[in-house]
C-alpha positions as CSV (number, residue, x, y, z in Angstrom):
1,M,12.5,-14.6,-19.5
2,A,11.1,-11.3,-19.9
3,N,13.1,-8.6,-22.6
4,T,11.5,-5.5,-22.5
5,P,11.3,-3.0,-19.8
6,Q,7.8,-3.0,-19.6
7,A,7.5,-6.7,-19.3
8,K,10.2,-6.3,-16.5
9,K,7.9,-4.0,-14.9
10,R,4.8,-6.1,-15.2
11,I,6.7,-9.1,-13.6
12,R,7.8,-6.9,-10.6
13,R,4.1,-5.5,-10.5
14,N,2.5,-8.6,-10.6
15,A,4.4,-10.2,-7.5
16,R,3.4,-7.4,-5.4
17,R,-0.1,-7.5,-6.4
18,N,-0.2,-11.3,-5.8
19,E,1.2,-10.8,-2.3
20,I,-1.6,-8.4,-1.3
21,N,-4.2,-10.1,-3.1
22,G,-3.3,-13.4,-1.2
23,N,-3.2,-11.4,2.1
24,R,-6.9,-10.2,1.1
25,V,-8.0,-13.6,0.5
26,S,-6.4,-15.1,3.6
27,R,-8.1,-12.5,5.6
28,I,-11.6,-13.0,4.1
29,R,-11.0,-16.9,4.7
30,T,-10.3,-16.3,8.2
31,F,-13.6,-14.2,8.9
32,V,-15.3,-17.1,7.2
33,K,-13.7,-19.7,9.4
34,K,-14.7,-17.6,12.8
35,V,-18.4,-18.0,11.5
36,E,-18.1,-21.7,10.8
37,A,-16.3,-22.7,14.0
38,A,-19.2,-20.6,15.8
39,L,-21.4,-22.8,14.0
40,E,-19.8,-25.9,14.9
41,A,-19.8,-25.1,18.6
42,G,-23.5,-24.2,18.4
43,D,-23.1,-20.9,19.5
44,K,-25.7,-18.7,17.7
45,T,-24.9,-15.4,19.3
46,A,-21.2,-15.9,18.4
47,A,-22.0,-17.2,15.0
48,A,-24.1,-14.0,14.3
49,A,-21.7,-11.7,15.4
50,A,-19.1,-13.2,13.0
51,L,-21.3,-13.4,10.4
52,V,-21.9,-9.7,10.7
53,A,-18.1,-8.9,10.6
54,A,-17.6,-11.4,7.7
55,Q,-20.1,-9.6,5.3
56,P,-18.2,-6.4,4.7
57,E,-14.9,-8.5,4.4
58,L,-16.8,-10.6,1.6
59,A,-17.9,-7.3,0.0
60,R,-14.3,-5.9,0.1
61,G,-13.0,-8.8,-1.6
62,V,-15.1,-8.5,-4.6
63,S,-15.0,-4.6,-4.7
64,K,-11.2,-5.2,-4.7
65,G,-11.4,-7.6,-7.2
66,V,-10.1,-11.1,-5.6
67,L,-13.6,-12.5,-5.3
68,H,-16.4,-13.1,-7.8
69,K,-19.4,-11.3,-6.8
70,N,-21.6,-14.6,-7.1
71,M,-19.2,-16.7,-5.0
72,A,-19.4,-14.0,-2.2
73,S,-23.0,-13.7,-2.5
74,R,-23.5,-17.6,-2.5
75,K,-21.0,-18.1,0.7
76,F,-22.9,-15.3,2.5
77,S,-26.0,-16.6,1.8
78,R,-25.3,-20.2,2.8
79,L,-23.8,-18.9,6.0
80,T,-26.6,-16.9,6.9
81,K,-29.0,-20.0,6.1
82,R,-26.9,-22.2,8.7
83,V,-27.0,-19.1,11.3
84,A,-30.6,-19.0,11.0
85,A,-31.0,-22.9,11.2
86,L,-29.0,-22.8,14.4
87,A,-32.1,-21.7,16.4
């Protein structure tokens, strides 16, 4: 267990950040799932609209530090390719 006041403070802060970051990642996953659901349904317009909504969420995750920039870039690239192939 933590002994110093600073270590106790870090535990409290880490718990708060963990909750906030978990919410951020969950929100990003929801946006990505909307794109994937539209792709499964074969609805190109809905998939394109969901992709446009998902891009800023992925970028926000990178800027907040909850996603690696290459992972977000790869995910967006692959989703874009799948939406384009839907034609």
